[in-house]
C-alpha positions as CSV (number, residue, x, y, z in Angstrom):
1,X,4.5,-32.4,194.7
2,X,4.7,-30.7,191.3
3,X,6.7,-31.3,188.1
4,X,9.1,-28.4,188.0
5,X,9.5,-28.8,184.2
6,X,5.8,-27.7,183.9
7,X,6.5,-24.3,185.5
8,X,7.0,-21.5,183.0
9,X,9.1,-19.6,185.5
10,X,11.5,-22.6,185.8
11,X,11.9,-22.6,182.0
12,X,12.8,-18.8,182.0
13,X,15.2,-19.4,184.8
14,X,16.8,-22.3,183.0
15,X,17.3,-20.2,179.8
16,X,18.8,-17.4,181.9
17,X,21.3,-19.9,183.4
18,X,22.3,-21.2,180.0
19,X,22.9,-17.6,178.9
20,X,25.0,-16.9,182.0
21,X,27.1,-19.9,181.3
22,X,27.6,-18.8,177.7
23,X,28.7,-15.3,178.5
24,X,30.9,-16.2,181.4
25,X,33.0,-18.5,179.2
26,X,34.7,-15.3,177.9
27,X,35.4,-13.8,181.3
28,X,39.1,-13.6,182.4
29,X,40.6,-16.9,183.5
30,X,41.6,-15.4,186.8
31,X,37.9,-14.9,187.6
32,X,37.0,-18.7,187.2
33,X,36.8,-19.0,191.0
34,X,35.5,-15.4,191.5
35,X,32.7,-13.6,189.6
36,X,32.4,-16.4,187.0
37,X,31.7,-19.0,189.6
38,X,29.4,-16.7,191.6
39,X,27.3,-15.8,188.6
40,X,26.9,-19.4,187.6
41,X,25.9,-20.5,191.1
42,X,23.5,-17.6,191.5
43,X,21.7,-18.2,188.2
44,X,21.6,-22.0,188.6
45,X,20.3,-21.5,192.2
46,X,17.2,-19.8,190.8
47,X,16.1,-22.9,188.9
48,X,17.5,-25.4,191.4
49,X,15.5,-23.9,194.3
50,X,12.3,-23.9,192.2
51,X,12.9,-27.6,191.3
52,X,13.6,-28.5,195.0
53,X,10.5,-26.6,196.1
54,X,8.4,-28.6,193.7
55,X,9.6,-31.8,195.3
56,X,8.4,-30.7,198.7
57,X,5.0,-31.6,200.2
58,X,3.2,-28.3,200.4
59,X,2.6,-25.0,198.5
60,X,4.0,-23.2,201.6
61,X,7.4,-25.0,201.2
62,X,7.4,-24.3,197.5
63,X,6.8,-20.7,198.3
64,X,9.8,-20.7,200.7
65,X,12.1,-22.0,198.0
66,X,10.7,-19.5,195.5
67,X,11.7,-16.8,197.9
68,X,15.2,-18.2,198.1
69,X,15.2,-18.1,194.2
70,X,14.2,-14.5,194.4
71,X,17.3,-13.8,196.6
72,X,19.5,-15.5,194.0
73,X,17.9,-13.4,191.3
74,X,18.8,-10.2,193.2
75,X,22.3,-11.5,193.7
76,X,22.7,-12.2,189.9
77,X,21.4,-8.7,189.1
78,X,24.2,-7.2,191.2
79,X,26.8,-9.5,189.7
80,X,25.8,-8.5,186.2
81,X,26.3,-4.9,187.1
82,X,29.7,-5.6,188.7
83,X,30.7,-7.6,185.6
84,X,29.7,-4.7,183.4
85,X,31.5,-2.1,185.5
86,X,34.7,-4.3,185.4
87,X,34.5,-4.5,181.6
88,X,33.8,-8.2,181.5
89,X,30.4,-7.7,179.9
90,X,29.7,-5.4,177.0
91,X,26.7,-3.1,177.1
92,X,24.5,-5.2,174.8
93,X,25.0,-8.4,176.8
94,X,24.6,-6.5,180.1
95,X,21.3,-4.9,179.0
96,X,20.0,-8.2,177.6
97,X,20.9,-10.2,180.6
98,X,19.7,-7.5,183.0
99,X,16.3,-7.5,181.3
100,X,16.0,-11.3,181.4
101,X,16.9,-11.2,185.1
102,X,14.3,-8.6,185.9
103,X,11.7,-10.5,183.9
104,X,12.5,-13.7,186.0
105,X,12.3,-11.6,189.1
106,X,8.8,-10.2,188.2
107,X,7.5,-13.6,187.3
108,X,8.9,-15.1,190.5
109,X,7.2,-12.3,192.4
110,X,3.8,-13.1,190.8
111,X,4.4,-16.8,191.4
112,X,5.1,-16.2,195.1
113,X,1.9,-14.1,195.4
114,X,-0.1,-16.8,193.7
115,X,1.2,-19.5,196.1
116,X,0.2,-17.4,199.1
117,X,-3.5,-17.3,198.1
């Protein structure tokens, strides 16, 4: 069992979630149960699954939850693009959040590889 708060990847995922919550506050109210909710769930799922995996008994289980986090990261990447295309996100916010998401994705990939060794 690990302390998830000691994982650098968890901290990056947590900061990304906070950013997603901030930018989605300005999304149209009719999207509260649509893209706003989806983006918030996808971003928080990244850090939640890492935390849950840390509470499991083995590195193998942690790796499985990290892979689930990777799926949520890909989902968020797609939702960011959709939000930009719909005009809910400006170019600056889109690029900034896309870059953060890709960074989390790369770090997750490295983390998963390390767990498999």
